[in-house]
C-alpha positions, 0 to 999 in steps of 0.5 A: 747935604749929599744930594749937594754931593751928587749934584756937584759931582755929575754937573762937574763929570758932564763939564769934562773934568778930570774925575779925580778933581770931581771927586775931590771938589764935590766932596769938598763943597759938602764938607763946607757946607757941613760945617765939617774942619778941613784938617780932614781933607789932607789926612783922609788923603793921606789915610788914602795912600798910606798903604804898603800893599799901594806900592805894588800899583806903579810897580806892576803899571811899570812892567807891563809898560816896559814889556809892551814897549819892547819884543815880548808882546811880539813874541807872545803873539808869535807864539799863540799863533803857532797854537792856534794859528792854522784854525779857520779864523785862528788869528781870531783865538790867537788876539784872546790867547796872546790877550790872556798871555799878556795880561799875566804880565801887565796887569792893564786893560789898556797896556793888554789892549795897546800890545797885542793890538799893535802887534797883530793887527797889521797880520790881521788886516793882511789876511781879510780879516775885518778891521772892526771886528778885528780891532773889538776883539782885541779891545775886549781881550784887553778887559781880560788884562784887570781880571787875570793876575798881577792885576792893578784894580784887585790891589786896589779893591783889596785895599779898600776891603782890607782883604789879602790880595793874594787871595784875590789873585788865586781866585782870578784865574778861573773867571779870566780864563771864562772870559777868554773861553767865551771870547774865543768861542765868539770869534771862532763862530764868526770867522766860520760865519764870515768864511776868514782863511786858515792861518800856517800848517800847525808845526811842531817844530814852530811850537817849540821855536816860538815857545823858546823865543817867548819863554823869557816873557812867559817866565815873568808870572811864574815869578810873579805869581809863583813868589807870591804864592809860595810865600817868597815875595809879597805882592809889593815885593813881587812887584819889584821884582818883576820890574826888576826882571823886565828890565833884565830881558829888555835890555840885556836879552831881548836888547829892543830897549835903550835907556833912553827908551826906558827913562821914557817909559817910566815917564809914562808909567809915572804919569800914570800912578800919579793920576790913580794915586790922586784918585784914591787920595780923593776918594778916601775922601769921599768914601769917609764923609759917606761912612760918617753920613751912613750913607752905606748902611742907609743905601745897604737898607734901602735895597733890602727892604725891596728884596732880601733874596741874595740872587735879586740883590746881586742881580741889582748889584750887578746893574749898578756897577755895568751903568758906572763903568759906562760912565766911569773909568775903572779906578776911580768907579772901584773906589767909589762903589766899594764902600757903598756896595760892599757893606750890601753883599756882606750882609748877604753872606757874600764873601768879599773876595767873591765880591771883589771878583763881581766888581772887578770883572763887572768894571772890566767890561766898562772897558769896552761900553762907551763913552768911558771905554778905554781899551776901544779908545786904544784899539781905535788908535792902534787900528786907525778905525773910527771909534764907532766903527769898532762900538758897533761890532763889539756887541756880540763879544760884550754880550759874552762878556756879560753872561761870563760875569754872570757866572762868577756872580752865581757859581761861586765855585768859579772863583 
């Protein structure tokens, strides 16, 4: 029966059926062949999304979309430029730093890529930067959006693994910083090799001015994370507070969004949320089907029969995560892989929070590995460059991020 599930899943996926329907249809076919009462389907779908922590998902998506559509992203880019723009190829570092700033607001890789790209691309072109390399760096920086908290994939993982969202958020800071440092180092090497120009001279007055302008945006992660870690808010409550704050900043402080714009952004965020929630609901049925057939336990036994060395097993797990990220988008892959791989790594004594960071960083890399590479598609749309050119230029940054992933795997102190 599991063979039927796999065949149906891959056939539907290759036919281009949306992932939520692929998961649902292949699981439904398996349950019918098993003779399982189909009442279990709506029961498991409802149970899969009936979790208070998931309230944070639509709220963080809406916060990121509001901030991306308004002036916040531009002011964050200006502040990053005032810090590092004076260096040779400094705009490359600005791309990475702005991505890290916006990551602490949006919780989304695509939103981070779109916000930074739309603000920086015109200036990068004007300064003579290689367009494909610049676009690939912005796309790679967007992967940090799901690692530095708040992070939508971390919330989804926390729900599936029944772990603390706050613990996962706290563990995400250093890996996100390591990703930024790795990308920044590669970008500087390329900037010197290609003789990119210096930017504006370093000026304390400019730093102070741009910091004041960006302070409203920079306060968003302070409010979100400060509220969570101080115990004032739960993550779900913090997400709602973040939406209210984003509305106040956009409507009354920067005044860059009208009520009509807010309505449009809310519709866009609702569509994004509905897709994620449908995937979660159908994947809950898949997880129940796999668990009832003892598939995770069988996979764990099979892998451990090859080797009980934690380092070897973790390397196999990383390979599975990276390969899955190539073909399946982040939320879907996370929901499919977690119930299968988590029992395996816990048998090896790996902390579930540590594994949460491994799988989130690994699947974040999938955002820049075609064919399912949402950040590359966003970067292509923003820059009007063919996807093929950006894909060729992404390789150095891809290798750098894989190096950071291996650090996350084998250096637990980074968590």
